[in-house]
N, C-alpha and C positions, 0 to 999 in steps of 0.2 A: 146883358148890359144891351140894351137896343138903340139900335139910330135909326136916320130916317131913309129910306130910299121913295125916289119917284121916277115918272117916265117922261117922256116929254114927246111930241109929234106935231111940226111943224108951228111950234111956240106954244102948241097947248098941252096941259098938262092932262096924262092918259093913267088911265091901269093898264098894267100889262097882263096877258092872261097864255097862258100854258093851252096850246088848245088842239091836243090829241099830233104830238109831233110836230107842232110849230108855233110862234109864235102870235099874238094877234094882241088887241086892245079896244077899249071902249074910251070914250074921252071923258074925262069928271070937270075940269076948271076948262074956261076960255083963256085965261092966264095963267102963264108957267111963275110961278113964285116960287124961290128957293127959303127953304128955312134959315133963319137967323139964329145960330146955335153954333158953338166951336167944336161939337161932338163931328164925325165924319158922317159923311152923308153919298151914297151912293145912287148915280144917274143913268139910266138908261134912254139911249138916243133910238127912238123905236124904228124911224125913218133909215137909220142905219141898222140896225137890226134884223128889218124884215126885208128892206130894200137893197141892201148896200149902197145908200146915200147917207153916209154920216153927215149932220147938221150940227158940228160943237159949237157954234157962232152965237147963240142963244144965253149961252153959258158964260158966267163972271171968270174975270182974266185967273190965272195962277191961284184956283183956291188951294191952300196947304193940306185941307181934311176933304176932298172929292177924291172918287172914285168914279171913273169916266168908263161906260162901256156902251159902243158905238157898233158892235157887231160886226169886228173885222171877219173878211171874209179871205182875204189872202194874207200872209203874214209880213209882208214887206209893207204892207198898210200901214203899220204901227206906225213908220217914221211921221206920214201926215199928222197924225195925235198928237203925237208925240210936241212936234213944230207949233202947235196952235196953242201949245200951254194951258189946259184947260182943268189941270189934276192929274192923278197918277192913271193911268192909263190899264184897262182890264184888257188883258188879252183870252178872249174866249174861246175853249176847245171846241166849240160846236160848231165851227165851219172851216175849221184849216183842216188841210189834205193830211196833216201826218207829225212824225217829228220830225222830218227833215224838214216840213216849213214852220214847225215852232222854233225851230235852230234859226234857223235866217231872221223868224223876228227878232227872238231873242237876243241877234248880234249887234243888231238895232239900239239896243237897251236896257239898262238894268232896274231902274226902277219905273216898273211893272206889275201887276198882280193875274196872277192867272186864274182866267173864270173858267168853273165845270159845272155844267148842267148834270141833274140826276133828277130822274123821274124813277126810281124803282134799278135803275140801272144808269150809265153815264151815257151821256144823249152826245152823239157827235157824228157825222159823216165818216169819219173816217177809225177806220177798225183798229188802227193804232191806238185809239183814245178810248174805246169803247172795251176796255177789259176791268179787272175788278179793282175798286177806287183804289185798295191799297196800295197794288201793284204800280198805276198810275200816279198817287203821290211818290213811290219810290222813286219813279222813273224821271216825275216832277224833280225832286230833292237832288237826284243824281248830276240835272242841268242847272244846280244853283238854284232853285226856286225854292224859294219859303213863302215867301205869299200866296196864298190863295186863298181865292174865295169861290164856296161849292152855293149852285141856285140850287136851294130847293124847289122844284115847278108845282109841285103838287101836293104839298106840305109834310110828305116824308123827307126825310134826311136819311145817311147811310150810315152804317155801325163801322166805325173807324177804330179801331183798340188804340188805347191808349200808348202805347210802346208806338205807333205808328204816326204817333203826331210830334215826337222828340224833335225839337228843332226847325219846327213849322210854327208858322204863324196863319191858323187856318179861322177866317169869318164866315158866318152863313147870310145868305139871301134868299127871304121867303116871299113868293109873289100871293102864296094865303098864311092863312094864322098858324101856328103852330102852339100845342099846349107848353112845349118848354122846349130849352135851348140844349144840347146835345153837350157833353162834356167838354169836348173840343174845340167850340165853338171858343174864339177869342172874342167874340164879339155878333149881332143880329143885324141885318139889315132888314128892314120890312117896309115893304111897299105899302103906302097911303091909301 
């Protein structure tokens, strides 16, 4: 099952790019348009991801099937995104400083999805998260996190044995096209 993913910056649609250890983008459309579909949609706020200056206000209020990644740099910033009520907040591990900060963020909400950046290995500033993906999933599951979103930054995705995905709802998001979805993916978001 393939779903839409889009990225925006300052009210314009952009295409996210993984540029050797950092995110960048190029503009694709002068106007931010949202798909008119009941299917889930993943939205990236590139200003938040790159500059830590989230701008969720161009998005519609309280969409039931929207996942929003604003690139949180600090765990306690999650409360600000929850309060603007623009959809399910993605808590990306890419910038958090470790499990203590993750635990602090998790204390604010149960209705989130954990984002994991993948490019041959887990991409994160923290050594806590830069571990084997199966071990990381086990650690997240022990913290009660069942909703996981793995970002394929280069078109590759990790090998995750079938037994490691029991009781997890893992989705995949791709910046570039992949040939086929892995068995563990409950759905795939693809950036247009």
